[in-house]
Every structure is written in structure tokens, then in C-alpha cells.
C-alpha positions as CSV (number, residue, x, y, z in Angstrom):
1,M,34.9,90.5,114.6
2,T,36.3,90.6,111.3
3,E,39.0,87.7,109.9
4,S,41.3,87.8,106.7
5,L,40.7,85.2,104.0
6,H,43.3,83.2,102.5
7,Y,42.7,82.4,98.6
8,E,45.5,79.9,96.9
9,T,45.8,80.0,93.4
10,P,46.2,77.3,90.7
11,E,49.6,77.5,91.3
12,N,49.0,76.7,95.2
13,V,50.3,80.8,96.2
14,R,48.4,81.8,99.4
15,I,47.1,85.1,99.0
16,E,45.2,87.1,102.1
17,Y,42.0,89.7,101.9
18,R,40.8,91.6,104.8
19,P,37.0,92.1,104.8
20,A,35.6,95.3,104.4
21,G,35.1,97.4,107.3
22,L,31.1,98.4,108.0
23,G,31.8,101.9,107.8
24,T,33.3,101.9,104.5
25,R,30.7,100.3,103.2
26,F,28.1,102.2,104.4
27,I,29.9,105.5,102.6
28,A,30.4,103.3,99.3
29,W,26.1,102.6,99.6
30,F,25.7,106.3,100.4
31,L,27.7,107.1,97.5
32,D,26.1,104.7,95.0
33,G,22.7,106.2,96.2
34,I,23.3,109.4,95.4
35,I,24.5,108.7,91.5
36,L,21.4,106.3,92.2
37,Y,19.0,109.4,93.3
38,V,20.4,111.7,90.4
39,G,19.9,109.6,87.5
40,M,16.0,108.8,88.6
41,F,15.6,112.3,88.9
42,V,16.7,112.6,85.4
43,V,14.9,109.8,83.9
44,F,11.7,111.2,85.5
45,L,12.7,114.5,84.6
46,L,13.0,113.2,80.8
47,L,10.0,110.8,80.9
48,T,7.6,114.2,82.1
49,L,8.9,116.1,78.9
50,V,8.0,113.3,76.9
51,A,4.3,112.4,78.7
52,A,4.2,116.4,78.3
53,A,5.3,116.1,74.7
54,L,2.7,113.3,73.9
55,A,-0.3,114.5,76.2
56,K,-1.9,115.3,72.6
57,I,-1.7,111.8,71.8
58,F,-2.4,109.4,74.7
59,E,-4.9,112.0,76.1
60,H,-7.5,108.8,76.3
61,W,-5.3,106.0,77.9
62,F,-4.0,108.8,81.0
63,E,-7.9,109.3,81.6
64,Q,-8.5,105.8,81.1
65,I,-5.3,105.1,83.9
66,G,-6.9,108.3,86.1
67,K,-10.1,106.4,86.3
68,M,-8.9,103.0,87.1
69,L,-7.4,104.4,89.9
70,Q,-10.2,106.3,91.2
71,E,-12.0,103.3,91.0
72,A,-9.8,101.3,93.0
73,G,-9.5,103.9,95.5
74,G,-13.2,104.3,95.7
75,G,-12.7,107.8,94.8
76,D,-10.5,108.3,98.4
77,P,-7.0,110.5,97.3
78,E,-5.3,109.0,100.4
79,V,-5.9,105.4,98.8
80,V,-5.5,107.1,95.1
81,A,-1.5,108.3,96.5
82,F,-0.9,105.2,97.7
83,Y,-0.8,104.0,94.9
84,F,1.0,106.1,93.6
85,M,3.8,105.4,96.3
86,G,3.6,101.8,95.6
87,I,4.2,102.2,92.2
88,G,7.2,104.6,92.5
89,L,8.6,102.5,95.4
90,L,8.6,99.3,92.5
91,I,10.0,101.7,90.6
92,F,12.9,102.8,92.7
93,S,13.6,98.9,93.8
94,L,13.8,98.3,90.2
95,G,16.2,101.2,89.7
96,N,18.2,100.0,92.7
97,F,18.4,96.7,91.6
98,V,19.3,97.1,87.9
99,Y,21.9,99.5,89.3
100,F,24.0,97.9,91.8
101,S,23.4,94.4,89.2
102,L,24.6,95.7,86.0
103,C,27.8,97.9,87.6
104,E,28.8,94.6,90.0
105,I,28.9,92.5,86.4
106,L,30.4,94.9,84.4
107,M,33.0,96.1,87.0
108,R,34.3,92.8,88.2
109,G,32.2,93.1,91.4
110,Q,32.3,96.8,92.1
111,T,30.3,99.8,92.0
112,P,31.1,103.8,91.5
113,G,30.6,103.8,95.0
114,K,32.7,100.6,95.8
115,R,35.3,101.6,93.4
116,A,35.7,105.0,94.8
117,C,35.6,103.2,98.7
118,K,38.7,100.5,97.1
119,I,36.2,97.5,97.9
120,R,35.0,94.9,95.9
121,V,32.5,91.8,95.8
122,V,34.0,88.6,95.4
123,K,33.3,84.7,96.3
124,V,33.9,83.4,99.7
125,E,35.6,80.5,97.7
126,G,37.5,82.2,95.0
127,F,37.6,85.0,92.6
128,V,35.4,83.9,90.3
129,L,32.4,86.4,90.4
130,E,28.7,84.7,88.9
131,P,26.0,86.9,87.6
132,S,24.4,84.4,89.3
133,G,25.2,85.2,92.5
134,V,25.4,89.2,92.1
135,L,21.6,89.0,91.1
136,L,20.8,86.9,94.6
137,R,22.8,89.1,96.7
138,N,20.9,92.2,94.8
139,I,17.2,90.7,95.0
140,L,17.8,90.2,98.3
141,R,18.9,93.8,99.0
142,I,14.9,94.4,100.0
143,V,15.0,91.9,102.9
144,D,18.3,93.7,104.2
145,N,16.7,96.8,103.8
146,I,14.1,95.9,107.2
147,P,15.8,97.4,110.3
148,I,16.2,94.1,112.0
149,M,18.1,92.6,109.3
150,W,21.2,95.7,110.1
151,L,22.1,93.2,112.6
152,V,23.6,90.2,110.2
153,P,26.7,92.2,108.9
154,L,27.2,93.1,112.9
155,L,27.4,89.4,114.1
156,N,28.3,88.2,110.8
157,K,33.1,88.1,111.3
158,R,33.5,88.5,107.0
159,S,30.6,91.4,108.2
160,Q,28.1,89.7,105.1
161,R,24.6,90.9,104.9
162,L,22.1,87.7,104.2
163,G,22.6,88.9,100.5
164,D,26.4,87.8,100.7
165,L,25.3,84.7,102.2
166,A,22.8,83.4,100.5
167,A,24.7,84.2,97.3
168,G,28.5,82.9,99.0
169,T,30.1,86.2,98.6
170,V,31.8,88.5,100.6
171,V,32.8,91.9,100.3
172,I,36.8,92.3,100.4
173,S,39.1,96.3,101.1
174,E,41.7,96.4,98.1
175,E,43.2,99.0,100.7
176,P,46.9,97.9,101.1
177,T,47.1,97.8,105.0
178,E,51.0,98.5,104.0
179,L,53.4,98.1,101.7
180,S,55.5,94.9,101.3
181,P,59.2,94.6,101.5
182,V,58.8,93.4,97.8
183,R,56.6,96.2,96.3
184,N,59.2,99.1,98.3
185,E,62.2,97.5,96.3
186,L,60.7,96.7,93.1
187,S,58.3,100.2,92.5
188,E,61.5,101.9,92.8
189,R,63.6,99.6,90.2
190,N,64.3,101.9,86.8
191,A,63.3,99.9,83.9
192,A,66.8,100.4,82.8
193,E,68.3,97.8,84.9
194,A,66.0,95.1,84.2
195,R,67.1,91.5,82.8
196,F,63.7,91.6,80.6
197,R,60.7,93.5,78.8
198,F,57.1,93.0,78.8
199,D,54.6,95.5,77.1
200,Y,51.8,96.4,77.5
201,G,49.7,93.7,76.0
202,K,51.7,91.2,77.7
203,L,50.8,92.5,81.3
204,A,47.2,93.2,79.8
205,A,47.0,89.6,79.3
206,L,47.6,88.9,83.1
207,K,45.0,89.2,86.0
208,P,45.1,91.0,89.1
209,T,45.7,88.2,90.7
210,D,48.3,87.4,88.4
211,F,50.5,89.7,89.8
212,E,49.7,89.1,93.6
213,A,49.8,85.9,93.6
214,V,53.7,86.6,92.2
215,E,54.3,89.7,95.2
216,Q,53.2,86.8,97.4
217,L,55.4,84.3,96.3
218,L,58.9,86.5,96.0
219,N,57.8,88.1,99.6
220,R,57.7,84.2,101.0
221,W,61.1,83.9,98.9
222,E,63.9,83.5,102.1
223,K,61.6,81.3,103.7
224,L,60.9,78.8,101.4
225,T,63.2,75.7,100.7
226,E,65.1,75.2,97.1
227,E,62.5,72.5,96.7
228,Q,59.3,74.8,97.7
229,R,61.1,77.5,95.4
230,R,61.4,75.4,92.6
231,M,57.8,73.8,92.3
232,F,56.1,77.2,92.6
233,V,58.1,78.8,90.4
234,D,57.8,75.8,87.5
235,R,54.2,75.9,88.1
236,L,53.7,80.0,88.6
237,L,55.7,80.8,85.9
238,G,53.9,78.3,83.3
239,A,50.7,79.6,83.9
240,L,51.5,83.4,83.3
241,A,53.4,82.3,80.0
242,R,50.5,80.6,78.7
243,K,48.6,83.8,79.4
244,M,51.4,86.2,77.8
245,G,52.2,84.0,74.8
246,I,55.5,83.4,75.4
247,E,58.2,81.0,76.2
248,P,58.9,80.6,80.0
249,P,62.8,81.9,80.5
250,P,65.5,79.0,81.5
251,A,65.7,78.0,85.0
252,A,68.9,80.3,85.8
253,D,67.1,83.4,84.7
254,R,63.4,83.1,86.7
255,L,63.5,84.7,89.8
256,A,65.1,87.7,88.0
257,F,61.7,87.7,85.2
258,L,59.4,87.4,88.1
259,E,61.3,90.5,89.7
260,D,61.1,92.5,86.2
261,L,57.8,91.1,85.4
262,L,55.8,93.1,89.1
263,A,58.5,96.1,88.4
264,A,57.2,96.8,85.3
265,E,53.4,96.2,86.1
266,F,54.3,98.4,89.6
267,R,55.4,101.2,86.8
268,R,52.3,100.3,84.7
269,Q,50.3,100.9,87.4
270,D,52.8,104.0,88.8
271,R,51.5,106.0,85.3
272,R,48.2,104.8,85.5
273,L,47.8,107.3,88.9
274,R,49.5,109.7,87.8
């Protein structure tokens, strides 16, 4: 029931992504739930210790709050218990919203659970994830937790829940299905063989989508006409050179430049994994 997502970069290079499976999303949600529960438990303990330490100072306030709850419940312990449950549910919902929203904004569409499962939230029509979209999809988690709404991602080709549909987002998998021929070849290329060298600063100036665009172009290289190669390389190299603050290489060296750039990034990724 899933369909691939196809994006075109500003350089007209096509990139393909796979929507994350429901099983993977559930595992990510479960891991985030553990982190959230542990975090809220720690906060609760800290607040309890602070309240105990300041009990004498705020004793009058606590008595007034207790009286208000008793009056609202008519003195019925069950009614008072329901009030406390409501307050607890409100605090948990707020913590849930803040946790997921902050993580997805600060971690570019990921949470610790999503990162562990190698999935990410992106916009359906592109890569830029706006804070407004993140907030909207997480506000609607309250609705998505209603059991009948669990059918929405099951019936959706992209496994989108209601929050995703409203915010125009989708959760994609970053796990590669298989290594491309170019990745296999360039991953084993020795740095000493490179004609062009790129330091960490230049590589860090580029986004993951830039390297994906280069990889996609090199994978399709043999299928492109000479005119298409020239057009794609000119557009892509111009954007990459501006981001890295360097001059584009001569026309005769542009293929070697792209290969050395991608090989340097693969070596950097390998060092980070190690």
C-alpha cells in the first residue's frame, strides 16, 4: 500500500524516498514514549521534592487548592480523583506535544526514537519542514490517539495519519534499500587517488540532499545524453560551488570533481560511524 516519493531538487535532479512502514513508526513511537515517561517521572520527582521543601511557605496555598477541589466535587473522593486525573492527563498531553514538537523542529524532522529507527518527517512537496507544520501535526496527536483514527494510516498509501494529512507532511525511511553502484565504487576509493580535496568545512556547508543529488546524477550518468549531462552538471555544480565558497572546476574536470566530492563525503560518513 506504500508508494515512493519523488522530489526534484532546484538543479532538476530527481531523488526518491520510501515512506516509513507502520511497524517502524510504532517502534520509534514506543522508544519516544519510554523517553517521555522517564523524563516526566524525573520531573515529577523533582517537583515533589521542591514542593516538600517549600511546603511550609506555600502551606496556605495548598490548603486553598484542596478546599477548592473538595467544593467542586461536593466532597466526593471519586470526583476529586477525577479532577486529579484530568489535571494529570492535561500535563501529559502538554508534555507529549512539547517533546515531539521541539525534537522535530530542532532535529530536522526527527526525535530520538525516529533517529534510532532511521526515519524522518518531511514535507510532501519538498524537503523544508516548517515549524508551523510540525506544531499542527503534533496538536492533532490528540485526535490521532482515538482508536477509530488508527485506520487512517492503514488506508493511506503513504501511511500518513490525520496530523500528517493536515500539515502536508509524511514520514520517510532513511534506510537505503541497497547500495547504489556509485556508492559501492566510491566508498572504496582511496583519498590519495583524488584530484580534488575537500576539508570538513566545505563538506559541512552542503546538505544531505546535495550529496543525494550528486549520487543520483552519477547513477544515471550512462543513461543521459551529452546535452543532459552538461545541463545537469552546470546547474548542480554552480549551486554546490556557491555553498562551499569555491570556483567551479573547468568543464573537463567536472565529472572528476563530483566523484571526488561524493567519495570525500562517504569517507566522512564512514569516520563518523566508526
